[in-house]
C-alpha positions, 0 to 999 in steps of 0.5 A: 325702581326707587333710587333711595328712600331719601331721594323718593321723599325729597329729603333736602327739598323741604319748605324752610317755613314748614320745617321751622313750624315742625321744629316749633311743634316738636318743642311744644309737644316735648315741653308739655310732657314735663308737667305730667312726667311720672318722676323727676328723671323723666321730667328732666329728660323731656326738658332735654328733648324740648331743648333739642327741638328748640335748638333746631328751631333757633338754628333754622328759619323761623316759621311765619305762619302755622302749618294747618296740615301738621296741626290737623293731622296731629289733632286727630290723635289725642293722647289720654295719659303721659305714656300716650303723650310720650308715644305721640311725641316720640313717633310723631317727631320721627314721622313728621321729620320724614314727611318734611325732610328734617334731620333730627337730633338722635338723643331725644329719640333714643331716650324716648325709645328706651323709656317706652321699651322699658315701660312696655316690657312688663306691661302687655296692656300698656304695650298694646295700647301704645301700639295702637297710638303708634299705628294711628300716628303712622296712618296720619303721617302717610296722609300728611306725606301724600298731601305734601306730595312726598310719597 
């Protein structure tokens, strides 16, 4: 029987270089969202999300090399529009944080979750499309966790 999810996945036992690369990848993903944002409020909000990821990068150990496991897993889910990109940024940050044993700033996650919920509330086609992206990301995250030996 598992003691807890944190003990099972080894939170706190992450490789600092990989954790740094995960923070860098989060920053790049959030920062890239700004240019395609549908409005100024969204553009400003994703800048705050990118800043939170940058703070985590600046406060931790900097990566010395890219993490091909993370890059390969992320590259298999290509977003087609801004909403899919936001979905990937939101879910992929959370899922990779679990895989790497990282604690996230909750504000970007809260904002993105609320934004996606509001967009999907009146648009079932969008909700269905984004749910597919989320499932693909969850599958990639499971493969990543297995590869890292954190399942």
